[in-house]
C-alpha positions, -999 to 999 in steps of 0.1 A, spaced: 0 0 0 28 24 9 45 16 -24 14 22 -45 6 54 -27 42 66 -34 37 58 -71 5 80 -72 23 109 -55 53 105 -77 32 110 -108 14 140 -92 47 156 -82 61 151 -117 40 181 -127 47 209 -102 20 231 -116 -7 204 -111 8 193 -77 6 229 -64 -31 230 -71 -40 196 -58 -52 186 -23 -45 150 -14 -66 131 12 -57 96 25 -80 77 48 -94 43 55 -131 32 58 -131 20 94 -108 8 121 -96 -28 125 -88 -48 156 -58 -71 154 -63 -90 186 -67 -60 210 -95 -67 235 -95 -102 221 -112 -89 190 -106 -95 153 -117 -73 124 -144 -46 131 -171 -58 155 -172 -31 182 -175 6 188 -141 7 206 -113 29 194 -97 1 173 -129 -3 153 -137 34 148 -105 53 145 -89 56 110 -58 73 95 -66 107 80 -38 126 62 -44 157 42 -18 174 21 -25 209 10 1 227 -11 21 256 3 9 256 39 32 258 69 11 231 87 26 204 64 39 175 85 21 186 117 -4 166 137 -36 179 153 -54 165 183 -88 178 171 -114 151 164 -130 150 130 -152 125 111 -150 112 75 -183 130 67 -162 162 72 -139 154 43 -163 166 15 -172 200 30 -135 205 39 -124 199 3 -151 221 -10 -140 250 12 -103 245 3 -113 246 -34 -131 279 -29 -166 265 -31 -180 262 4 -211 240 6 -242 260 14 -260 251 46 -291 244 26 -274 212 13 -280 197 47 -247 178 48 -239 159 80 -202 169 80 -185 202 89 -154 216 74 -121 212 92 -102 233 67 -91 257 95 -69 230 109 -48 230 78 -40 266 84 -36 263 121 -35 227 136 -41 242 171 -74 258 162 -105 246 180 -134 232 159 -170 239 171 -179 202 170 -147 183 180 -166 150 186 -171 119 164 -201 96 162 -200 60 151 -225 31 150 -224 -6 149 -253 -31 150 -257 -64 169 -275 -95 157 -269 -121 184 -277 -157 175 -297 -161 207 -320 -132 212 -340 -147 241 -311 -152 265 -298 -118 279 -264 -133 287 -259 -141 250 -266 -106 236 -229 -100 233 -220 -134 218 -218 -146 182 -227 -112 166 -233 -115 129 -252 -88 110 -233 -94 78 -256 -95 47 -287 -91 69 -315 -66 62 -315 -36 86 -351 -45 95 -337 -76 112 -311 -59 135 -315 -65 172 -298 -35 186 -276 -6 176 -245 6 194 -241 44 191 -208 58 204 -196 93 209 -159 102 212 -146 134 225 -112 144 237 -112 126 271 -142 102 269 -158 75 248 -195 70 256 -216 42 241 -252 31 244 -266 -2 230 -302 6 221 -331 -15 209 -335 -12 171 -367 1 155 -372 -21 125 -398 3 110 -381 36 113 -346 20 111 -334 41 140 -322 34 175 -349 37 201 -334 65 222 -364 66 245 -360 30 255 -339 17 283 -304 9 269 -295 -27 267 -259 -18 276 -239 14 284 -202 19 282 -181 48 295 -143 49 290 -118 76 299 -89 85 276 -74 109 301 -36 105 298 -39 86 265 -7 96 246 -21 77 215 14 62 212 1 26 213 -32 9 205 -21 -18 229 -23 5 260 -48 3 289 -75 24 273 -111 12 271 -104 -17 294 -125 -6 324 -162 4 319 -169 33 342 -207 35 333 -229 33 364 -202 44 389 -216 73 410 -185 95 407 -189 95 369 -227 100 369 -225 137 359 -202 129 330 -224 100 319 -255 122 320 -238 150 300 -225 125 273 -259 108 271 -275 141 263 -247 151 238 -250 117 221 -287 123 214 -281 158 202 -254 148 178 -273 118 164 -307 135 159 -290 166 143 -274 145 116 
């Protein structure tokens, strides 16, 4: 992959005039677990399953080679490219994403949103036994009307908050008014992001009294973010 990416960039850079007018974006479709948490592939809403590489090369800016700690989503890529091209997307288009173009001029700038939202369904083989809800999940090639529940996760700088909600097969939406089947709360405080094999998202803090205010705030924010998409 690295070699083929290099081939593409080499051809682009062979014409400086074109290269100096071209924005390059590199990203993946979703995260992928390689044994962390005892998981393989993408079957969770944890960091390994939702975080992806995102590299943007814009000609002529001093921010080249720098890293930002701001949180963005892949739905933000299109409005960002549109703004960089001088054609900002009108609000009337109703896009779910927001431009992060300001980060390419100043990686330390603060975005209004600075959160990410991800979802992943569950289709357990045994839907009658509560203890089996988390076993043998397989929604592959199934119609959305047959999903059992949907995990909706919100990631902000310090926290990841997830609710597993009953699925409404008619509206094809999570039932936010229903009692969650499961709730997860993890802190990323102190996470240097140096290694995916670190201690992060190992201890579920949901339901602990000292984290009740944080859990309530994130539950409200999760619903606001989802319903405003």
